[in-house]
C-alpha positions in Angstrom: -19.9 -9.4 -24.3 -19.7 -10.8 -20.9 -17.3 -9.8 -18.4 -15.2 -12.7 -17.6 -15.5 -13.8 -14.0 -12.0 -13.0 -12.8 -12.4 -9.3 -14.1 -15.7 -8.9 -11.6 -13.7 -10.6 -8.7 -10.8 -8.5 -9.1 -12.7 -5.2 -9.1 -15.0 -6.1 -6.0 -11.9 -7.2 -4.2 -9.8 -3.9 -5.1 -13.1 -2.1 -4.6 -13.2 -3.2 -0.9 -9.5 -2.9 0.0 -9.1 0.3 -1.7 -8.9 2.7 1.6 -6.9 0.2 3.7 -4.8 -1.1 0.8 -3.5 2.6 0.1 -2.9 3.5 3.4 -0.8 0.2 4.0 1.2 0.8 0.9 1.6 4.7 1.1 5.6 4.5 2.0 6.2 0.7 0.3 8.8 2.3 -2.5 10.9 3.9 0.1 11.6 0.4 1.5 12.6 -1.2 -1.8 16.0 0.6 -3.4 15.9 -2.1 -6.4 12.2 -1.5 -7.5 13.1 2.3 -6.9 16.4 1.5 -9.2 13.9 -0.3 -11.9 11.4 2.7 -11.9 14.8 5.3 -12.4 16.0 3.2 -15.2 12.6 3.0 -16.9 12.3 6.9 -16.4 15.6 7.6 -18.4 14.7 5.2 -21.2 11.3 6.9 -21.4 12.9 10.2 -21.6 15.6 9.4 -24.1 13.2 7.6 -26.2 11.1 11.0 -26.2 7.8 8.8 -27.6 5.2 10.6 -25.5 3.4 10.1 -22.3 3.1 7.3 -20.0 0.4 5.3 -18.4 0.4 3.6 -15.1 -1.7 0.7 -15.8 -3.5 -1.2 -12.8 -2.9 1.8 -11.1 -4.5 1.4 -7.7 -4.0 4.3 -5.4 -1.3 6.1 -7.7 1.2 5.8 -5.6 3.7 4.8 -8.5 2.1 6.9 -10.9 3.0 10.1 -8.6 6.3 8.6 -8.4 6.8 8.6 -12.3 5.4 12.4 -12.0 8.0 13.5 -9.5 10.7 12.0 -11.5 9.8 14.2 -14.5 7.5 12.2 -16.5 3.9 13.2 -17.8 2.0 10.3 -16.4 -1.8 9.1 -15.7 -3.1 6.2 -14.2 -6.1 3.6 -15.5 -7.2 1.1 -12.7 -10.4 -1.5 -12.9 -11.5 -0.5 -9.2 -13.6 2.7 -9.4 -12.9 2.8 -5.5 -8.9 2.7 -5.8 -9.3 5.6 -8.7 -11.2 7.4 -6.4 -8.7 7.3 -3.7 -6.1 8.4 -6.1 -7.7 11.3 -7.8 -8.1 12.3 -4.0 -4.3 11.9 -2.8 -3.1 13.2 -6.4 -5.7 15.8 -7.6 -3.5 17.4 -10.3 -3.2 14.0 -12.0 -5.4 12.4 -14.5 -6.9 8.6 -13.6 -9.4 6.8 -15.1 -11.6 3.9 -14.7 -10.5 1.1 -17.2 -9.3 -2.5 -18.1 -5.7 -3.3 -19.5 -7.4 -6.1 -21.9 -9.1 -2.8 -23.6 -7.2 0.2 -22.9 -9.4 3.6 -24.2 -6.4 5.0 -25.8 -5.1 5.4 -29.3 -3.0 3.4 -31.4 0.8 3.9 -30.6 0.1 7.0 -28.0 2.2 6.2 -25.3 6.0 6.7 -25.0 5.5 4.0 -21.8 3.5 1.9 -19.9 4.3 0.5 -16.4 2.4 -2.5 -15.1 3.4 -2.7 -11.3 1.7 -6.3 -9.8 -1.0 -5.6 -12.1 -1.0 -8.1 -14.6 -0.8 -11.0 -11.1 -5.2 -11.5 -11.5 -5.0 -12.1 -15.0 -5.2 -15.9 -15.9 -1.6 -16.5 -17.6 -3.2 -18.0 -20.7 -4.8 -14.3 -21.3 -1.6 -12.3 -21.3 -1.0 -12.6 -24.7 -4.2 -10.2 -25.4 -3.1 -7.7 -22.7 0.5 -7.9 -24.1 -0.8 -7.2 -27.5 -2.8 -4.2 -26.3 0.2 -3.0 -24.7 1.9 -3.3 -28.1 -0.9 -1.6 -29.7 -0.6 1.5 -27.3 2.9 2.3 -27.4 4.5 4.3 -29.9 7.7 3.0 -31.8 10.3 3.4 -29.1 8.3 3.0 -26.4 9.1 1.3 -23.1 7.1 -1.1 -20.7 8.1 -1.9 -17.2 6.2 -5.2 -15.1 6.4 -6.1 -12.1 5.1 -9.3 -10.5 5.7 -12.1 -8.3 8.0 -14.8 -9.3 6.9 -18.6 -9.2 4.6 -20.8 -10.8 1.4 -21.3 -8.7 -1.8 -19.7 -8.1 -2.9 -18.8 -4.6 -6.3 -17.7 -3.9 -6.8 -15.1 -1.4 -9.8 -15.1 0.8 -8.6 -12.5 3.0 -6.2 -9.8 2.8 -5.7 -5.6 3.8 -8.2 -6.2 6.7 -10.8 -7.8 4.6 -12.8 -10.9 3.6 -12.6 -11.0 -0.4 -11.8 -13.9 -3.5 -8.4 -12.9 -5.5 -6.6 -15.6 -7.4 -3.0 -14.4 -7.5 -0.8 -15.9 -10.2 2.8 -16.1 -9.7 4.6 -16.1 -12.9 8.1 -17.2 -14.3 10.0 -14.5 -15.7 11.3 -16.7 -18.4 7.6 -17.6 -19.7 6.5 -13.8 -18.9 9.4 -12.5 -21.4 8.8 -15.1 -23.9 4.8 -13.8 -23.9 6.2 -10.3 -24.4 8.4 -11.3 -27.2 5.9 -13.0 -28.8 3.8 -9.7 -28.7 6.4 -7.8 -30.4 8.2 -6.5 -27.3 12.1 -6.7 -26.8 13.1 -7.6 -23.6 16.1 -5.5 -22.5 16.3 -6.3 -19.0 15.5 -8.8 -15.8 15.6 -8.2 -12.2 14.7 -11.1 -10.1 14.9 -10.2 -6.2 14.6 -12.0 -3.1 11.2 -11.7 -0.8 11.4 -8.6 1.3 9.5 -7.5 4.4 6.0 -8.9 4.0 6.6 -10.8 0.9 6.2 -14.1 0.5 8.3 -15.1 -2.4 10.8 -13.9 -4.8 9.6 -10.8 -6.7 10.2 -9.9 -10.3 10.6 -6.9 -13.0 10.9 -6.9 -16.7 11.9 -3.9 -19.1 11.0 -4.4 -22.5 10.1 -1.9 -25.8 8.4 -1.6 -28.8 11.4 -1.6 -31.4 11.7 2.0 -33.4 11.6 0.2 -36.8 9.5 -2.7 -37.3 
């Protein structure tokens, strides 16, 4: 099957910026207490459910994967970009990182207790998000949790330069209510929503959604 254009361009763009992206965002979480609070809540919920390990889908250079591990979770990372995975492996040699796509995860059904998709759905055309969320539902164990972070809005912004490099990348700003609806349709129950104002170097509001696969069908 022919690979979609947006997948190829996303991979190529992140391969190009991997090293500089990792350095520029290395300490970002330390400046965002609300983001850390959502991650902390996710960790607590995953521990309480005790449904399995966690995957950081679209992990980039592994900073969120490492953060989850530092909070006591068994975590691994998966990313579309081989160069991002190479940086993650070098930075966190004791964690597992694999190249893969959120559209077709090489994971067994019900094998995960949690999924974090930290700004990794923002390059997927919104009409294709149902298949991504269906894949999340498939690999989550009953009682497992998912945490999404994304840019809150309703527009497409095309980037031709970022992180010090020329590239070609579409960024989808998504309405939290619409994302919540799509999660619900995929069988994932939304438990919490956070929309915060733009922080330093952010161009608009940011959103987090917490959802779970019900323990009982």
